[in-house]
C-alpha positions as CSV (number, residue, x, y, z in Angstrom):
1,M,54.1,-62.4,25.7
2,L,53.4,-59.2,23.8
3,V,56.2,-56.6,23.8
4,I,55.3,-53.0,22.8
5,S,58.3,-50.8,22.4
6,S,59.1,-47.3,21.2
7,C,61.3,-46.5,18.2
8,L,62.5,-43.4,16.4
9,D,60.5,-42.1,13.4
10,E,62.3,-42.0,10.1
11,V,63.4,-38.4,10.4
12,A,64.9,-38.9,13.9
13,A,66.5,-42.2,12.9
14,H,68.4,-40.5,10.1
15,R,69.8,-37.9,12.4
16,G,70.9,-40.5,14.9
17,Q,70.3,-40.6,18.6
18,L,72.4,-41.5,21.6
19,H,70.6,-44.8,22.4
20,Q,69.4,-45.6,19.0
21,M,69.2,-49.3,18.1
22,L,69.8,-49.6,14.4
23,D,67.5,-52.6,13.8
24,Q,65.2,-53.2,16.8
25,E,62.6,-54.9,14.6
26,G,65.2,-57.3,13.3
27,A,66.6,-58.1,16.7
28,A,63.2,-58.7,18.2
29,D,62.3,-60.9,15.2
30,E,65.0,-63.3,16.2
31,V,63.3,-64.1,19.5
32,C,59.6,-63.5,18.6
33,E,57.2,-65.1,16.2
34,W,57.0,-61.8,14.5
35,S,58.1,-58.2,15.0
36,L,56.4,-55.4,13.2
37,T,56.3,-51.6,13.2
38,A,53.1,-49.7,13.5
39,N,53.4,-46.5,11.4
40,S,49.9,-45.2,12.4
41,A,47.3,-45.6,15.1
42,Q,45.2,-47.8,12.8
43,A,48.2,-50.0,12.2
44,A,48.9,-50.3,15.9
45,Y,45.2,-51.2,16.6
46,G,45.4,-53.8,13.8
47,L,48.6,-55.4,15.1
48,L,47.2,-55.5,18.6
49,H,44.1,-57.2,17.3
50,Q,46.2,-59.6,15.2
51,A,48.4,-60.5,18.2
52,F,45.5,-61.3,20.5
53,E,43.6,-63.3,17.8
54,E,46.8,-65.4,17.3
55,F,47.2,-65.8,21.1
56,A,43.6,-67.2,21.3
57,A,43.8,-69.4,18.2
58,N,47.3,-70.8,18.2
59,R,50.1,-71.7,20.6
60,A,50.9,-68.4,22.3
61,R,54.3,-67.3,21.0
62,P,56.0,-63.9,21.7
63,K,55.0,-61.0,19.4
64,H,56.7,-57.6,19.2
65,I,55.1,-54.3,18.1
66,Q,57.2,-51.1,17.9
67,V,55.6,-47.7,17.7
68,S,57.5,-44.5,16.9
69,I,57.8,-42.0,19.6
70,F,56.0,-39.5,17.3
71,Q,53.0,-41.8,17.2
72,L,53.1,-42.4,20.9
73,E,52.8,-38.7,21.5
74,A,50.0,-38.2,19.0
75,H,46.3,-38.0,19.8
76,V,44.6,-41.0,18.3
77,P,41.0,-42.0,17.6
78,E,39.1,-44.4,19.8
79,F,39.8,-48.1,19.3
80,P,37.8,-49.2,16.2
81,D,35.4,-52.1,16.1
82,P,37.6,-55.2,15.9
83,T,35.5,-56.7,13.1
84,S,36.2,-53.6,11.0
85,K,38.2,-54.1,7.8
86,C,40.3,-51.0,8.7
87,L,42.4,-53.1,11.1
88,T,45.3,-53.8,8.8
89,R,49.0,-53.4,9.2
90,S,51.0,-50.8,7.4
């Protein structure tokens, strides 16, 4: 299972929001093999690539990727070649 969720960016998180979860990544990490935040389109692509590589190579365990609402609303480049070294987390 791969869960992709939204989260607030740093600026919005410091202002506080009505339905803000203070540590969504930490909560998901308790029930997933890993829970990471993609801070850019490249990081999101890298994490997706990593998740599917791990699903294919190992016992499929839940993964969680959170992406800020700001990033979800942004225009992003086309998915890069999966063999590219630019697919790293940040």
